[in-house]
C-alpha positions, 0 to 999 in steps of 0.5 A: 614754772612747768618744770617746778610743778612737775618736780613737786608732784614727783616729790609728793608721790615719792613721800607717799610711796616711801611711807608705805614701803617696808624695807627687808634685809637682803642676802646680797648679789655676786657679779661674775667678771669675764676677762678676755685674752690678749688680742695680738695686733702685730701680724707679720705675714710675708709671702716668700718666693718659692724655691722653684720660682727662683732656682735659676733667676740669679745664674749669670754669664760674665764676659770680660772680652765681649765675645757674647756681644760680638757673636750675638749668641751664647755658646749653646746658640741662644740668641743674645743682644749684647750689652756693654756691661759684659754680664748676662742674666736670663730674664723673663721672656727669653731676653738677657740683661746685666740685671736679674729679674726682681724676686718679690716679697709680698707683705700682708702684715699689720706692722712694718717688717724688715727684709734682710738679704744676705749674699755669700760667695763660694769662690773657685781657685781661678775666679774672676775678682770681685771689686767694691765699686766702679773706680776699682773696676776701672782701675783693674788690669786683670778681669774683675766683676762688680756685682751689686745686691739690691733690695728695694721697697719701691721707694727706698733701695739698699745697694751693696757690692758683693765682695768675697766676704759677701754682703747684706742689704735690707728694705722695709715693708710697711704694714697696712693696719687698715686691712685688719679688724677684730673678729670672733673666731672659735669664741675668741677675739682675733685680729684678722684680714678684712675681706677684699683687702688691697694695697699690700706693700712689697719688696724686691731683690735683684743682682746686677753686674758689670765687668771690665774689658780685659782678656781672660785666662784659660779656665777662669771661672765666676763666683757662685753667689748664694742668697738667704733672706730673713724677715723680722719686725722693723725697729727704727735705727738710731743712726742716721745712715747704715753707711759710713765713709772717710768722707762722711765719718759722723752719723747723727744719733736719735735715741730714746731718752735715757739710752746711750751707746754702750759699745761699738764692734768692728767686723773687718771685711776679711773676718766678718765673723770675728768682732773687734771691740773698739775703744771709746774716745780713741777709735770712736767718739760720741758727742753732740748727738753724733757718733764719729769714727776717725777717717784714717781708721775707716780707710784702714779698715776698708770697704766691706767692713762694718760696725755694730753699735750696741745701746744701753737698751739692747738695741743694735745698729749695723753700719757698713764701711764704704 
């Protein structure tokens, strides 16, 4: 009842005021709108190692005869603890091992990025032979070297053997969006790093090697390996693995709705710069959510070759043949 009484008084007052007000015509008003520029929240910032810090990290000695282990020193007199792998990288602190120090990439990014490291080989006329795996190393009757390129984010590692045609390994650095905030900079909105931000993610690259126990010939040399790293916004692969082999010649496809495989190209290990278009239904098939390549073809193409799968949305996946 109290509510009803108050309402009645208000209505009565409104009626009295309304009867005493004269309404005049108005010219109107203008509301000026303000639009703000796009705030880019895809921040890619990865600290790369400086040249001076990595200049000698990947230098190595290869010793198929095991004389370094036997002598416990290098020819310049440097003391070395020998190892059974017959490969020696100089590590931090003056020690030597069959693996190089890890070179670090620190991401300060809001989104996931991919670190891709490409190894290229400059061969000499009398270089020790590079092989693809432990079986090939064990089977070799002349001096051979298994050199692996490893790129890791601490959880997942991509390990690729370096052949005469080179190799490429990748890792993902997760973004940390919680370390960013929208602020005003120079009278504009910007997406900036918070003060005291921590928990950034990292990735590393290293080389590791192993040789066989076979006598060398006079004048034998070791391959020169160059490394180039690139950074790009991460795009999830549509294939279930970046590797395919004769024993596992099918890969599961997870593509966005409406997307299909448009083409597959082969890059043979002997000619990685020359794509060969493959024929659908013969050299590869797509069915039941999988892409399949005949096992005998993978064997014939050989380790070190790769496939590039292109899709109708212009996405591509690279798959290494092992």
